[in-house]
C-alpha positions, 0 to 999 in steps of 0.5 A: 084569103083562106088557103085552098082545102088541100093546102096546109099552113103550120104556124109556130107559136113561141110561148116564152121569150126565153127561147128563140124558135128560128131553128125549130121553124127551119127544122120543121121545114127540113123534116118535111123536106126529108119526107119528100114534101114540097114545103114553103117557109114564111116569116111574115114580120121580122124580129123587132130586135134584128141585127144592124143590117136589118136582115131577118135571121130565119129568112136568111137561113131559109134561103141559104140553107134550105134553098127556098124563095122566101119573101122579105118579111114586113119590118117590125116597125111598120107592123107596130105602126099599122097596129097603133094607127088602127090599120090591123086589117091592112097588116093582115092583108099584107101578111096573107099575101106574103104567106101565099107568095111563100106557098106558091104551088106547094102543099105545105107552108110553115110560118114562124111567129114572133118571139114575145119581147118586153121592149116590143109588147105589140109582138104578142098581139101581132102573133095572135092576129097572124095565127088567126088570120091564116086559119093556121094549124098552130104548133106551140113551142115551149122552152124545155130547160126547166120544164115539167109536164105541168108547165108544158101543159100550162103553156099549151093551154095559155097559147090555145086561149090566146090564139082562139079560145075554148072553141078553137080547134086543137093545136097541131102539136107541141115542141118542147125544145132544149131539155137538159139530158137524154134521160130527161128527154126520154122521161119527158116524152113518156110523161107527156104521152101519159098526160094526154095533152090532147095534141101530138107531142111532135118533138122533145129536143135535147139541149146540146151546149155545143150547138149554143157556142158562138164563134170566137170571132163574133164574140170579139166583134160584139164586145170590142176585143182587139185581136193580137193573134188571129189563129183559127178565130173564125173556126173557134167556138166558145163553149165555156168561160174560164177565169184564170184567177188562181194558180196554174194547177187550178187552171189545168183542171178547169180547161176543157174543149171550147174554153175561152181563158180570161187572164190579166196580160201580166199573168205569165203563168196562166198564159204559158199554161194555156198555150202549152195546153193548146199545143198539147192538143186540148182544143181551147177556143182562145186566150183573152188578156185583160186590164190592157196589160201586154204580154211580157216580151220575153214570154211572147218570144218564148211562146211564139213557136208554140202558139200555133193557131191559138187565137189571142185577144186583148181588152182594156177592161178589168177581168171582172167587167169582162166576165160580166159582159161575157156572161151576158153576150148575145149567143144568137146565130150570126148570118155568117155562121152557116155551119152552126145553123145547119147543125141546129136545123138538123138537130131539130129535124132529127127529133121531129115527128111530122107524121103527127101533123100530116093528113092522109090527103097530102102525098109526098112529092115523088119527083126529084130526090132532094139532098135532105131526102137523100141524107135522111133516107141514108141514115134511116136505112143504115139504122135499119141495116144495123151492120158492123163496119170496121175502121182500120184507121181507128186512132185517126181523130176524124174517124174516131169522132165519126165512129162516135157519132155513128154509135150515138145515132145508131147508124152502124156498129163501128169497130176501130182497129187500134190500140185502146190506150191510143184511142183513149189518148186521142179522144182526150186530146181532141175532146171526143166522148166515146159512147158506150158500146163503141168497139175497139180491137187491138190489131195485135190481139187478133192478127194471128187468127187471120194468117192461115186464112189469108195464105189459103185465099192467096195460095194461087199467088204463092203467098207464104205464111211469113209474107201474110204475117208481114202484110197483116201488120197493115190494118187495112189488110187486117180489116179486109181479112176480117171482112173476107171471112165474115167477121165484119160487114163492111170496111171504110178507110182512106182518111190517111191511106191512099185509094190504092192502099184501100182498094188493092187488098179488097181486089185481092181478098174480097174480089168481084161479085158474081156477075161483075167483071170490074170494080167501079165507083160512084159519087152522090152529088148533093146539088141544091135541089136534087141528088145526082150520081156520077160514075166512074170518077175514081177507079177505071182510067180508060174502060172499054165499051163493055166495061163502060156498059157494066159501070152504067148498070152498076151505077143505075143499081146503086141509084135505085138502091138509094130510092132513085129511079135511074135515068142514065146519061152516057156522057160524051163530047157529042150528042146522038149521031152528031160526032164520030171517032173512037171515043164517041163510038165507044160510048155509043157501043156501051149504050147499046150494050146496056139496052141489050142487057138491061132493057129495064134501065132508061139510058141514052147516049152518047149525050153531052152533059148540058143536053142530059141535065138541062131540059131546054138544051135537051129538047134542042139537041136530042128531041124525043130522048127520054133521058135528055134534060132529066138524067140523074145518073151520069156515066163518064167515058173515062176517069180523066173526064169523070174525076175532073167533072166531079171536082169542078162541080164540087168546088165551083158550085160548093156542092157536097159529094158523098163517096166514092162508093165502090161497086162490083165487090162481093162485100162493101169496101169504101174509100175516103178522100184524105181531106174528108170531113167528119160528116163525109166519113159518117155518110160513107159509113152509112153507105157501107152499112146499106150496101152490106144489108144488100148482101144478106143477114149479118153474120155473128163475130166469132173468135175475135177479141173485142175490147170495148171502152166507154167514156 
């Protein structure tokens, strides 16, 4: 059955067995999702060389990462048998039914082809038959490690011939994956554009060795190594193999982040060198002892307090045999390795231009704001904002890595407050490459500039010059002063400081924006299928009705600034007029004030959480309410309720929360959780940059000594 004219079927065709295409296929799906399209995914026939459990990797991650109801693929053995027995049409009928099931009512479905295989030669025949039977628009996926413009053109021409011949319509595009080096990526893009291939170049993705690093626990499991010390074996990733066969001084120069050190168990010198290097901060993946030689008991006792979380493995194999096996190990992503596949999918999506294959007849789904759409818009808007964000915790490892990512991706211009020497030391210890243009400011070099200005700002409170000098020793206070006088556009702190330490200087030096009487906060909750806004979950313990109304208005405006049309639910323990008491009366009065002050905001309350979020419950408890069942902004009556709810949802449903984002200040200051991950910090920096853009043009830094260092 041919798809309806308004529908699109995109078939990804691998052109070589050298390159798997799971991440490219799922990356294309995510790129469509980011643009707001309702897209499905299908893998009609499972990979012939599947994992022992038989579960296809692409289907597994389409379900777990992308939230799609992807149908089970046809087993490769069954597909091959149908072809051998002359029942190709039966196979294709099943394929079309499976793809249409994946499509449902969606406008686009992405279909992943089979990788060519020397042990399964019929895989190529199956691919061609599927591509033709679906009347799909074909995207050729070409390996880029050693690619030239001519080899790409030849691969595309070969694929065009196989999938339709000279009379077939042009391909929808080509993806050249894993090109070595950013300069080579840019050069390849220019040359392919100049070569006039006749089809769009949808992406040239750079090769990132970090994304090809398997978990050490998977390497040990696959190759049968025994585990002597587990350490952080589930988190450690193997980026490099170091055979410790020479003197320790040679080993020291060879070590790098992600190294798996291989040494005979009786080479105590190499074992000690590796352990001390890891204890000193070098993020070595692990130590593998060969030749079935146990570690000397005295050495093991000496190193016991120094091993830390260093994984130690052991094998009976000789060092040479181990090296051969490690070189040939299977680097495919395991089903349990969600983090690596997530990064691979995002890596591809970041480089894909889906506009090259989107026709004017298709329109984005303008309904719910999905997490991929939110994250994509967040980064894109931050790039457009191009703001300077000061990071007072400049030598904190997670903050430093986040700043490097923001610089590399153009999210914001980060200014680190820390000693340049200390930053360089932390970067080396934690394997962080400092990009060109990353600005590092030594606090001691600029502190005097802000003393008089701070005294002037706080003169009504009787602040003296010695007191100002003392307070400016705190980098959060110093960064806040830089923001107060316009030398930077926003501030992000809290990876090691408390919320009070971040917020108090902002209230004293930045103060509330015009028209705002309080500062509040929101979290952006990235639910599986939509983004919700929760406020206030971090600042105000027990707001009055007037303050609660202002929190609701601030939260609605925050939602709107990130592309959401706010539908505000004023949460209480009762819905409508069913409850009485001071608590519910406060919510009722706050709702009235919001409607009075901002009739343009869709709001209802008091309303219970289930009535606000579940349509069937909302129809029963609040019939006729425009908010019930459709709320995307949830305003909680007090801090106890809000903070408890956001943490319960975050932890119980494994939901990512971005924030808290502070509202109501004249200039943006945002707090981090002390348990923040690197990605949390990156998104908070992006949020801050977007908030800063709403304040107007970015002022020029004057009189600040900026000491930039690069890798």
